[in-house]
N, C-alpha and C positions, 0 to 999 in steps of 0.2 A: 605465522598462523593466518590462514585464509579468513577473510571477512566477507559475509554475505548480508545484503540488505534487501528486505522485502517490504513493499507497500501492500498491506492486506486490506482489501476493500471491506468496509463495514457491512456491505450487503451480504457477505459470507456468514455473518452472525445472525441472519434474519430469524426473529423469534417465531414466526409463523411456520417454520419448517423444523419443528422440534426433533423429530426422528433423525432427519438428515443432519441437523446441527450436532446432535450427540455423536453420531458416527464421524463427522468431520472433525470435531474437537479431539476425539480419540486418535484419529490418524495424524492430526497436526502434532499432538503430544509425542507420538511415536517418531515423527520426523525430527522434532526438537531434540529428543533423546539421542537419535542417530547422529545428528549434527554435532552435538556436544561430545558424544563418545568418540568422534573422529577429530576432536580438537578444533572444531570450527568456531568462529565467532559469528553470532547471528543477531542482526538488528531488525526488529519488526516494527513497522509504523502502521497503526490500525486506524481505519477510517471510521466515520461516524454512523453511516448507514441509516437505518430507520429511526433510531433514537435522535439523531441529528436533525433529520427532516421533520419529525414530529415536534421537537423542541423549537426549531426555527419557526414552524408554522404557528405554534402556540404563542411564541413571542411576538409575531407580526401584529397581533391585535393591539399591542401597546408600544412596540419598538419599531421605528422606521429606519433607523441608522444601520447601514450595512455592516459597519465595524462591530456594533454591538450584537447583531444577528450572527455574525461570524464567531463571536465569543461563545455564544450558545452552542454552535456546532462544534467548536473546539472542546468544550466541556464534555460533549457526547463522545468524542473520539477518545478522550482520556478515560471515560467510564469503560468503553470497550477495551481499551488497552489494559485497564486494571483487571477486568474479567479474565482476559487471556493470561496476564501475568500471574494471577492467583492460581489459575488452572495448572500452569507449568510448575509453579513453586510447590503445589500440592503433591506432585509426583517426584519431587526431589531434584528438579533441574536447577542448575546454577543460574538463576534468573535474578537480575538486579531488582531489589525491593523498592526502588524509586522509579517513578514515572518521570523521565526527563521532560523539561519544558523547552529545551533548545537542543539543536544537533551538536553543538560544542560540548554540552554536558553529556549527551548520549555517547559521543565518541570517547570521552574520558572514562565514563562508567564501563564501557565495553572493554577497557584494558584490564579490568578486575573481575569481570563476569563474562561467562560464555554467551549469555543472552540478555539483550536489553530491549524492552518493549516501551513504545511511546505512542502518543497521539499527535494532535496538531500542535502548532507553536504560536503563530501570530496570524491575525486576520489577513485576508488577501490572497490566500492560496490553499489548496487542499493537501491532504496527507500524501498524495503522490509526489508533490513538490518537496515536502519535508523528507520523504524517503530518498529522493534524488540528491538533496543537499547532504543528508546523512551519509549516503554512499560516497559522495565526493569528499566529504570531510574525513571519512574513515579510510579512504584509499581503496575502496572496493572496486573491482574491475568492471562491474555493471550493477544495475538495479533491476530487480524483478517487480513488475506491477501485476499483482494477482487480484483479479476482479471477477465479475460474474459473466463475462463473455469470453469466448475462446480465442478471439483474434481482434486485431484492428481491422475495420472494414473500410472500403473506399467511400461509403456513405452510411448514413444511419440505418441499421437493419430494422429498427423499430418502425420506421416510416417507409422504407424501401425494401420490398421483399426480394429484389434482385441485387441487393448489396453483396459485394464479393469480399471474401476473406483475403487478407494479405499475409503471406508467409514471411516475407522479408522486405525490409524497406530501410530508408535512411531517415535520420532525424529531420532533415529538411523536408522530406516527403511527408513525414508525420505532422510537422508543423503546418504544412499546407492544408491538412485535413482538420486539425484541431484548432488552428490559430495559436496565438501566443498572448492573448488578452485574458485577464482574470475572469473566472466564472462568478456569477451572482451567488449569494448565500443559498445553500440548499440545492444548487444545480450540480449536475454530474456529467462526465464525459468519459469516453473510453480511456483517455489519459488526460490529466489536467494540463491545460495549455501552458501554465506557468512551469510545470514539471518538464514539459518538452523544451521550453525556452532555456531553463537552467541546465538540462542535459546537453543541449547544443553548446552552451557557454562552457560547460565542463568537459566536453568531448566524452560523454559517458554513454555507453551502450545500454539499451533497455530490452527487457524481455516481457512481453505482454501476454498473459495467459489466463485460463480459467482456474481460479484458485479453489473452486469446489472439488477439483480433481487433484488430490495431494500427490499422486504419482507424477503428474505433469509438473507440479511445482518442484518436486524433488529432482526430476530430470534436469530442469533448468538450473537449479542450484548446483547440481553436480557437473554442469557443463556438457550434458548429454543432449542429443536431439530431443526436442519437446514439441508438443502440439501447441501452437500459438504463433505470435509474431515476434521475430527478431528484428530489433531496430538498431541498425549500425550507425556509426558516426558519419560515414560517407560512402 
């Protein structure tokens, strides 16, 4: 039975886009039903997004330790994971009722459920890295990083209007762009540097794409051509 692992950026659940969010949730539920109906196993690791950033910013007033700030962010990822979990359970999907706290636990639960949803695990890395580890431990052929940008760029498109999209690259080339050092609590990148490092160590392909477009996500999961960046091992 084929296993697919997706890192779902918390930005995709942005509360200020209520209409788009409702449509997105509906399409995601259709995708989950389709995957389950075809006998696939689906692991989803949900990011913290706005709740994590707000929680960390609120905590900074009295908390200076990065480890403790990361714990705040992890709590937000698990909140988002629970929202998605309950949304899929509500329509009858075979979703694990437990939010795993380790990838080992997640892999074990995936043997008895078609869908397992989780958030962060321990401080020091983002949910992108958790998804890479989940994919490695579950024996998935690759990991999909679904975020709010369409591609990996050769430089930051937020500061460089001439930044170019990259359709295909290697993990080493991606590491040259992202680095391999941990992000500070609340920071974000197209792909978490630790996730890139672990993907290199595990020889695991990545697909980086815009998760707001569920057709793009489905194409990547089905192994079809997709709009985004394919990151090969070498």
